[in-house]
FIMARNU-336318 format. One record per residue (C-alpha): x, y, z; residue number from 0. Coordinates in steps of 0.25 Angstrom, whole numbers, plus 5000, padded with zeros to 4 digits. Last residue first. Layout:
BEGIN
[pt [X,Y,Z],NUM] ...
This chain:
BEGIN
[pt [5508,5516,5568],528] [pt [5513,5519,5554],527] [pt [5510,5507,5544],526] [pt [5523,5500,5539],525] [pt [5524,5501,5524],524] [pt [5522,5490,5514],523] [pt [5514,5498,5504],522] [pt [5502,5489,5507],521] [pt [5504,5492,5522],520] [pt [5504,5506,5520],519] [pt [5492,5506,5512],518] [pt [5484,5498,5522],517] [pt [5489,5508,5533],516] [pt [5484,5519,5525],515] [pt [5471,5513,5523],514] [pt [5469,5512,5538],513] [pt [5473,5526,5540],512] [pt [5463,5531,5530],511] [pt [5452,5524,5537],510] [pt [5442,5535,5536],509] [pt [5444,5545,5525],508] [pt [5452,5557,5529],507] [pt [5448,5566,5517],506] [pt [5462,5569,5514],505] [pt [5466,5555,5515],504] [pt [5455,5551,5506],503] [pt [5460,5562,5496],502] [pt [5474,5557,5497],501] [pt [5471,5543,5495],500] [pt [5463,5546,5482],499] [pt [5473,5555,5476],498] [pt [5485,5545,5479],497] [pt [5477,5533,5474],496] [pt [5473,5541,5461],495] [pt [5487,5545,5459],494] [pt [5492,5531,5461],493] [pt [5482,5526,5451],492] [pt [5484,5537,5441],491] [pt [5499,5535,5438],490] [pt [5502,5520,5437],489] [pt [5489,5517,5431],488] [pt [5488,5529,5421],487] [pt [5503,5529,5418],486] [pt [5502,5514,5415],485] [pt [5490,5515,5407],484] [pt [5497,5526,5398],483] [pt [5510,5518,5397],482] [pt [5502,5506,5391],481] [pt [5493,5515,5382],480] [pt [5505,5522,5376],479] [pt [5506,5537,5381],478] [pt [5502,5551,5376],477] [pt [5498,5559,5388],476] [pt [5483,5564,5387],475] [pt [5478,5551,5392],474] [pt [5486,5553,5405],473] [pt [5478,5566,5408],472] [pt [5465,5560,5406],471] [pt [5468,5548,5415],470] [pt [5473,5557,5426],469] [pt [5460,5565,5426],468] [pt [5452,5552,5428],467] [pt [5462,5548,5439],466] [pt [5461,5561,5446],465] [pt [5446,5561,5444],464] [pt [5445,5547,5450],463] [pt [5453,5552,5462],462] [pt [5444,5563,5465],461] [pt [5432,5554,5464],460] [pt [5438,5544,5473],459] [pt [5442,5554,5484],458] [pt [5428,5559,5484],457] [pt [5422,5545,5484],456] [pt [5431,5540,5495],455] [pt [5428,5552,5504],454] [pt [5413,5549,5502],453] [pt [5415,5534,5505],452] [pt [5422,5538,5518],451] [pt [5410,5546,5523],450] [pt [5401,5535,5519],449] [pt [5408,5523,5526],448] [pt [5402,5524,5539],447] [pt [5388,5523,5532],446] [pt [5390,5510,5525],445] [pt [5384,5502,5536],444] [pt [5391,5491,5543],443] [pt [5387,5496,5557],442] [pt [5373,5494,5553],441] [pt [5375,5479,5553],440] [pt [5364,5471,5545],439] [pt [5359,5483,5538],438] [pt [5372,5489,5535],437] [pt [5376,5475,5529],436] [pt [5363,5475,5521],435] [pt [5366,5488,5514],434] [pt [5380,5485,5512],433] [pt [5378,5472,5505],432] [pt [5367,5477,5496],431] [pt [5375,5490,5491],430] [pt [5387,5481,5488],429] [pt [5379,5471,5481],428] [pt [5372,5481,5472],427] [pt [5386,5488,5469],426] [pt [5392,5474,5466],425] [pt [5381,5471,5456],424] [pt [5382,5485,5449],423] [pt [5397,5482,5447],422] [pt [5394,5468,5441],421] [pt [5383,5474,5431],420] [pt [5393,5485,5427],419] [pt [5404,5474,5424],418] [pt [5394,5466,5416],417] [pt [5390,5479,5408],416] [pt [5404,5481,5405],415] [pt [5405,5468,5398],414] [pt [5393,5471,5389],413] [pt [5388,5485,5391],412] [pt [5375,5486,5384],411] [pt [5370,5471,5385],410] [pt [5379,5468,5397],409] [pt [5372,5478,5405],408] [pt [5358,5470,5406],407] [pt [5363,5456,5409],406] [pt [5374,5461,5418],405] [pt [5365,5470,5425],404] [pt [5355,5459,5429],403] [pt [5366,5449,5433],402] [pt [5374,5459,5441],401] [pt [5362,5464,5449],400] [pt [5357,5450,5451],399] [pt [5370,5445,5456],398] [pt [5373,5457,5465],397] [pt [5360,5455,5472],396] [pt [5362,5440,5473],395] [pt [5376,5444,5479],394] [pt [5370,5454,5489],393] [pt [5360,5443,5493],392] [pt [5371,5433,5496],391] [pt [5379,5444,5503],390] [pt [5367,5445,5513],389] [pt [5367,5430,5516],388] [pt [5381,5429,5521],387] [pt [5379,5436,5534],386] [pt [5390,5431,5543],385] [pt [5392,5445,5549],384] [pt [5407,5444,5543],383] [pt [5401,5439,5530],382] [pt [5392,5451,5529],381] [pt [5403,5461,5531],380] [pt [5412,5453,5522],379] [pt [5402,5456,5511],378] [pt [5403,5471,5513],377] [pt [5418,5470,5511],376] [pt [5417,5464,5497],375] [pt [5405,5472,5494],374] [pt [5412,5485,5496],373] [pt [5424,5481,5487],372] [pt [5413,5477,5476],371] [pt [5407,5491,5478],370] [pt [5419,5498,5477],369] [pt [5424,5490,5464],368] [pt [5411,5492,5456],367] [pt [5416,5504,5449],366] [pt [5428,5496,5445],365] [pt [5420,5485,5438],364] [pt [5414,5496,5429],363] [pt [5428,5501,5426],362] [pt [5434,5487,5423],361] [pt [5422,5484,5413],360] [pt [5425,5498,5406],359] [pt [5440,5494,5404],358] [pt [5438,5479,5400],357] [pt [5433,5480,5386],356] [pt [5442,5491,5382],355] [pt [5454,5484,5388],354] [pt [5450,5471,5380],353] [pt [5450,5480,5367],352] [pt [5464,5484,5371],351] [pt [5468,5469,5371],350] [pt [5470,5458,5381],349] [pt [5476,5446,5373],348] [pt [5490,5451,5377],347] [pt [5490,5465,5384],346] [pt [5479,5474,5390],345] [pt [5477,5469,5404],344] [pt [5483,5477,5415],343] [pt [5487,5490,5408],342] [pt [5474,5490,5399],341] [pt [5465,5487,5410],340] [pt [5470,5497,5420],339] [pt [5471,5508,5409],338] [pt [5456,5506,5405],337] [pt [5451,5505,5420],336] [pt [5458,5517,5425],335] [pt [5445,5525,5428],334] [pt [5437,5513,5433],333] [pt [5449,5508,5441],332] [pt [5451,5522,5448],331] [pt [5436,5523,5451],330] [pt [5435,5509,5457],329] [pt [5449,5510,5465],328] [pt [5443,5523,5471],327] [pt [5431,5516,5477],326] [pt [5440,5503,5480],325] [pt [5450,5509,5490],324] [pt [5442,5517,5500],323] [pt [5430,5508,5498],322] [pt [5438,5496,5502],321] [pt [5444,5503,5514],320] [pt [5430,5509,5519],319] [pt [5424,5495,5518],318] [pt [5434,5488,5526],317] [pt [5434,5499,5537],316] [pt [5419,5499,5537],315] [pt [5419,5484,5540],314] [pt [5430,5486,5550],313] [pt [5421,5496,5558],312] [pt [5408,5488,5556],311] [pt [5414,5475,5562],310] [pt [5420,5483,5573],309] [pt [5406,5488,5577],308] [pt [5400,5475,5575],307] [pt [5409,5467,5585],306] [pt [5400,5455,5585],305] [pt [5412,5446,5588],304] [pt [5411,5438,5576],303] [pt [5407,5450,5568],302] [pt [5420,5457,5572],301] [pt [5428,5444,5568],300] [pt [5420,5444,5554],299] [pt [5424,5459,5553],298] [pt [5438,5456,5554],297] [pt [5438,5443,5546],296] [pt [5431,5451,5534],295] [pt [5440,5464,5535],294] [pt [5453,5458,5531],293] [pt [5448,5451,5518],292] [pt [5438,5463,5515],291] [pt [5450,5473,5516],290] [pt [5459,5464,5507],289] [pt [5447,5461,5497],288] [pt [5445,5476,5496],287] [pt [5459,5481,5496],286] [pt [5468,5475,5485],285] [pt [5457,5465,5480],284] [pt [5447,5475,5477],283] [pt [5457,5485,5470],282] [pt [5463,5473,5462],281] [pt [5449,5466,5459],280] [pt [5445,5477,5450],279] [pt [5456,5472,5440],278] [pt [5451,5458,5441],277] [pt [5437,5462,5439],276] [pt [5440,5469,5426],275] [pt [5448,5456,5421],274] [pt [5436,5447,5424],273] [pt [5426,5456,5417],272] [pt [5435,5457,5405],271] [pt [5437,5442,5404],270] [pt [5422,5439,5406],269] [pt [5418,5449,5396],268] [pt [5428,5446,5385],267] [pt [5422,5435,5376],266] [pt [5408,5440,5376],265] [pt [5395,5441,5384],264] [pt [5394,5426,5387],263] [pt [5406,5426,5396],262] [pt [5402,5439,5402],261] [pt [5388,5434,5405],260] [pt [5394,5421,5410],259] [pt [5404,5428,5419],258] [pt [5393,5437,5425],257] [pt [5384,5425,5427],256] [pt [5396,5418,5434],255] [pt [5398,5431,5442],254] [pt [5384,5431,5447],253] [pt [5383,5416,5449],252] [pt [5395,5416,5458],251] [pt [5390,5428,5465],250] [pt [5377,5421,5468],249] [pt [5384,5409,5472],248] [pt [5393,5418,5481],247] [pt [5380,5423,5488],246] [pt [5374,5408,5489],245] [pt [5388,5404,5495],244] [pt [5387,5416,5504],243] [pt [5373,5412,5509],242] [pt [5378,5398,5512],241] [pt [5392,5402,5517],240] [pt [5388,5406,5531],239] [pt [5380,5393,5533],238] [pt [5392,5385,5528],237] [pt [5402,5393,5537],236] [pt [5393,5390,5549],235] [pt [5392,5376,5545],234] [pt [5407,5375,5545],233] [pt [5408,5382,5558],232] [pt [5397,5373,5565],231] [pt [5405,5360,5560],230] [pt [5405,5351,5548],229] [pt [5416,5341,5547],228] [pt [5422,5341,5533],227] [pt [5437,5342,5538],226] [pt [5449,5340,5529],225] [pt [5460,5346,5537],224] [pt [5470,5357,5534],223] [pt [5479,5362,5545],222] [pt [5478,5376,5549],221] [pt [5489,5382,5558],220] [pt [5492,5396,5552],219] [pt [5502,5391,5543],218] [pt [5492,5381,5537],217] [pt [5482,5392,5536],216] [pt [5492,5400,5527],215] [pt [5495,5387,5519],214] [pt [5480,5386,5516],213] [pt [5480,5401,5512],212] [pt [5491,5397,5501],211] [pt [5486,5384,5497],210] [pt [5472,5389,5491],209] [pt [5477,5400,5483],208] [pt [5488,5391,5478],207] [pt [5478,5381,5473],206] [pt [5470,5392,5466],205] [pt [5483,5397,5459],204] [pt [5486,5383,5453],203] [pt [5472,5382,5448],202] [pt [5472,5396,5442],201] [pt [5486,5394,5436],200] [pt [5481,5381,5429],199] [pt [5469,5389,5423],198] [pt [5478,5399,5417],197] [pt [5487,5389,5412],196] [pt [5476,5382,5405],195] [pt [5471,5396,5399],194] [pt [5485,5398,5393],193] [pt [5485,5385,5387],192] [pt [5471,5387,5381],191] [pt [5475,5401,5376],190] [pt [5487,5396,5368],189] [pt [5502,5398,5373],188] [pt [5512,5408,5370],187] [pt [5508,5418,5381],186] [pt [5508,5406,5391],185] [pt [5523,5405,5390],184] [pt [5524,5392,5399],183] [pt [5519,5399,5412],182] [pt [5515,5414,5412],181] [pt [5500,5410,5412],180] [pt [5502,5400,5423],179] [pt [5511,5410,5431],178] [pt [5500,5421,5430],177] [pt [5489,5411,5435],176] [pt [5498,5406,5446],175] [pt [5501,5420,5451],174] [pt [5487,5424,5451],173] [pt [5482,5412,5458],172] [pt [5493,5413,5469],171] [pt [5490,5428,5471],170] [pt [5475,5426,5473],169] [pt [5478,5420,5487],168] [pt [5487,5432,5491],167] [pt [5475,5437,5500],166] [pt [5474,5424,5506],165] [pt [5489,5425,5511],164] [pt [5488,5439,5515],163] [pt [5476,5438,5525],162] [pt [5480,5429,5536],161] [pt [5472,5434,5548],160] [pt [5467,5420,5552],159] [pt [5454,5423,5547],158] [pt [5460,5427,5534],157] [pt [5468,5414,5533],156] [pt [5455,5407,5535],155] [pt [5448,5414,5523],154] [pt [5460,5411,5515],153] [pt [5460,5396,5517],152] [pt [5445,5396,5514],151] [pt [5447,5404,5501],150] [pt [5458,5395,5497],149] [pt [5450,5383,5498],148] [pt [5440,5390,5488],147] [pt [5451,5394,5479],146] [pt [5457,5380,5478],145] [pt [5444,5373,5476],144] [pt [5439,5384,5465],143] [pt [5452,5382,5457],142] [pt [5447,5368,5454],141] [pt [5437,5376,5444],140] [pt [5447,5381,5434],139] [pt [5448,5369,5425],138] [pt [5433,5366,5423],137] [pt [5431,5381,5423],136] [pt [5440,5383,5411],135] [pt [5432,5373,5402],134] [pt [5419,5380,5407],133] [pt [5424,5394,5403],132] [pt [5429,5389,5389],131] [pt [5415,5383,5386],130] [pt [5408,5396,5391],129] [pt [5417,5404,5382],128] [pt [5414,5395,5370],127] [pt [5399,5395,5373],126] [pt [5399,5410,5373],125] [pt [5406,5411,5360],124] [pt [5397,5401,5353],123] [pt [5384,5408,5358],122] [pt [5377,5399,5368],121] [pt [5367,5388,5364],120] [pt [5372,5378,5374],119] [pt [5386,5380,5369],118] [pt [5387,5369,5358],117] [pt [5379,5359,5367],116] [pt [5390,5349,5368],115] [pt [5401,5360,5370],114] [pt [5392,5367,5381],113] [pt [5389,5353,5387],112] [pt [5403,5349,5388],111] [pt [5408,5362,5394],110] [pt [5397,5362,5404],109] [pt [5401,5348,5408],108] [pt [5415,5352,5411],107] [pt [5409,5364,5419],106] [pt [5400,5356,5427],105] [pt [5411,5346,5430],104] [pt [5421,5356,5434],103] [pt [5410,5363,5443],102] [pt [5407,5349,5450],101] [pt [5422,5347,5453],100] [pt [5424,5361,5458],99] [pt [5411,5360,5467],98] [pt [5416,5347,5473],97] [pt [5430,5352,5475],96] [pt [5424,5365,5481],95] [pt [5415,5358,5491],94] [pt [5425,5348,5496],93] [pt [5436,5358,5498],92] [pt [5427,5368,5505],91] [pt [5423,5358,5515],90] [pt [5437,5355,5518],89] [pt [5441,5370,5518],88] [pt [5430,5373,5528],87] [pt [5433,5362,5537],86] [pt [5448,5365,5537],85] [pt [5446,5380,5540],84] [pt [5436,5376,5552],83] [pt [5447,5368,5558],82] [pt [5457,5379,5556],81] [pt [5447,5388,5564],80] [pt [5446,5378,5575],79] [pt [5461,5378,5577],78] [pt [5462,5392,5576],77] [pt [5454,5398,5587],76] [pt [5440,5394,5592],75] [pt [5433,5407,5594],74] [pt [5440,5417,5585],73] [pt [5445,5407,5575],72] [pt [5431,5401,5574],71] [pt [5424,5415,5572],70] [pt [5435,5419,5561],69] [pt [5432,5405,5554],68] [pt [5417,5408,5554],67] [pt [5419,5422,5549],66] [pt [5429,5418,5539],65] [pt [5422,5406,5533],64] [pt [5408,5411,5530],63] [pt [5413,5423,5521],62] [pt [5425,5415,5516],61] [pt [5417,5403,5512],60] [pt [5406,5411,5504],59] [pt [5415,5420,5496],58] [pt [5430,5416,5496],57] [pt [5427,5401,5495],56] [pt [5414,5394,5491],55] [pt [5407,5404,5482],54] [pt [5418,5413,5480],53] [pt [5427,5401,5475],52] [pt [5415,5397,5467],51] [pt [5416,5410,5460],50] [pt [5431,5408,5457],49] [pt [5429,5394,5452],48] [pt [5419,5400,5442],47] [pt [5426,5413,5438],46] [pt [5438,5405,5433],45] [pt [5429,5400,5422],44] [pt [5423,5414,5418],43] [pt [5437,5420,5418],42] [pt [5443,5408,5410],41] [pt [5431,5409,5400],40] [pt [5433,5424,5399],39] [pt [5448,5422,5396],38] [pt [5445,5411,5385],37] [pt [5435,5421,5379],36] [pt [5446,5432,5378],35] [pt [5447,5444,5386],34] [pt [5463,5443,5384],33] [pt [5468,5428,5386],32] [pt [5483,5429,5389],31] [pt [5484,5444,5392],30] [pt [5471,5444,5400],29] [pt [5476,5431,5408],28] [pt [5489,5439,5411],27] [pt [5482,5452,5415],26] [pt [5473,5443,5424],25] [pt [5485,5438,5431],24] [pt [5491,5451,5432],23] [pt [5478,5457,5438],22] [pt [5478,5445,5448],21] [pt [5492,5448,5451],20] [pt [5488,5462,5455],19] [pt [5476,5457,5463],18] [pt [5485,5446,5471],17] [pt [5496,5456,5474],16] [pt [5486,5467,5478],15] [pt [5479,5456,5486],14] [pt [5491,5453,5495],13] [pt [5493,5468,5497],12] [pt [5478,5470,5501],11] [pt [5478,5457,5510],10] [pt [5490,5463,5517],9] [pt [5484,5477,5518],8] [pt [5471,5472,5524],7] [pt [5478,5463,5534],6] [pt [5487,5474,5538],5] [pt [5475,5483,5539],4] [pt [5468,5473,5548],3] [pt [5480,5472,5557],2] [pt [5481,5487,5558],1] [pt [5466,5487,5562],0] 
């Protein structure tokens, strides 16, 4: 367990760096473009290669690749495992290059058709935003090749016990984007020049995301070889990927529809939704992704050995850890959404009116944080059992809920309605996944977590009351807006963490020693034996 905690803390530390840099990156982009139509077009265009990355890389491929590669490593050792890596990477390269070429052709022709048809009957503003998005998509689609290969390399690194380097992968993207925007005095350039720099930073960052984990595998003894010969392991991965690709495709359609609705709704919706998502990704990335990344190979190994008791034990430990962190994080982020948005983004082209637009969106997204975190771990439970069909049904349910509620709620709540629809969709997906998982393997039921969840709820309610009271108290003091936000964030967040942690400790929540070990490692302290 100590080794697993070490891996979780290493991934969490690396992810803290990447998420913080991600927020810095988004702050630079928001300062340069605000919530303009051009920024919304970039967000929508960048969504496309990222969603295909989920379709072919981090989603479907990782879910099928890690259990199969783990089995290969356990039974036939490294040489056979490295052969499988080469075959998977070779096929992935061929497929992604072909898809990128096709997608670029379609987007380029879509631009021509829209221009010739005068927008195909769409409103002028909507047609203008779609044209900009299609133009940018042509430039950004090659990023998909890099990140899909990076996902395969990172999955292989995780199976070999190398977690830090894959977790640092987004750092390279964030750094290159920041450097691109800073280069050449970007603040004095026009929007088009700045956007070209931004797209160039994305492509260079994607290349670095691919090269770094590949270098780790090289150090571990892997040598790349182009190999398209099919074998039983490749066929097994394809069989496992089949349902997951369908599920990822549903997710792709879901997000694409949401982005299209946002893009067609107004100039700022897509940008605001994207920025709110980025802020919410910080607590998800620091612990949830770190825990899920380490737990997945572990429970896959238990499943390969049919050790169901150990699988259930580690699965529940992972869920407990993510709920301990993300339930209070959701409440805290919802309460502090306005000062958080103002402090992070309100400068340059991002005005006070944009803060007013984004604050309720972030608060609504924050309330879905525990369910999204829960879903992240629950999906790993299905993938470890090599069940990739049930997640497809869950994705279909999420899509239906999101689509129906988006169309209904946007009429009355505009952008907030889209965020609320997304939150309800995640809630439905979490409920469906856990219900099916507990039926499939009763040892993975939610029952063992209920006593701990009660303690988490009590501690969170008291913590929330403290934060609410602190906000009212600070509001009485006459401060400039910037100083007010700094005092709120720097004062109330540590206070909330201290109150919440003390309450959990007094209530003797299960696994507190494990959490303490993680915190010690994150602080750079040596754990006491």
